[in-house]
Steps between C-alpha positions, in 0.01 A plus 500: 500500500380320190414659166125523559546681831736749334240578231230539765717731711572720198129551428396590857397862552670704769246786522216300659407625850450251778130422546278220621133402530287780645706784353343749260697542177479725199617310189593697186448257209610569142205426268570469126204566270586478131809714446441716811590425860378663819526454875203364690491519880345212695469568875378245751579260784746214467302186582779252428864470407630164389794338327867586508759650271396583144173308535379703800149650460263713704127569477346844549130548582300820468128578492402706197138625479387228740672217309808329641788490252808284555814502289800272532840640400844341481724695736795527260314571175619786277133595437489660847662843483485579870357363826413749775428395857201715602459363854590197704220284632490313826372146438572158647457292185714446191200444273204738538239311300241573769482861373305375197196435722514828694338831404544861609681575824537132581742472206729770641849411616657681796805705413831397653668794668871584501702395799356148516766230510526210259408657169711604205869530444594789721233739375362544849595793715729426792490706817783749537713477816425761764799707609473648848725799561574672829285803580654836421514741796473862396627776725269795569673829433360808674599863459712637785318716755712804414365509145138469605280791397343696784156645428449840660123519459270246663303286263131584505270214575209445267168412658337200340121487514369158581200364317211382715523131567235293330335207669754222478252227576144456385364388838576837668224712351308690770706410805625796711869551481701360786715813524210721616446528872146443629315824578428571866160642586 
């Protein structure tokens, strides 16, 4: 490794999450105004990521009050306090310049769901192995017949009054019931 590579490796940041074009990021930027400094949050879609090493940059696009705003940041700059990955987008392009011409719902990016292969460095959920155990057979324990309680009085039966049956179907309105026998004259 030569001297320039050693200097570059020393200035690379380690706290940058893995992201690519189509992801939505929240960038916390330190803004210095006079002798005061404050954090400003810029949230939008990554439309490109280019370069390598210390010179690597990415561009974020957001629509603010109907106006598209794009900002390009160096990835390893000390001006960025924190980068948060809000959601992963599912796109098939590395550069999303076509979003500049789209409005409304057409400019939406589908969200990539967890469990999809080929994305990230092990941040995806892996299925847990299924363990099949043998069924447990439980024995039924009954009281012995000698200990059974004998009731001396018979249990009284309670008469239950049945409610009259309503017409179950709408087409049987005035038809005579089939249970009645025809009257003989």
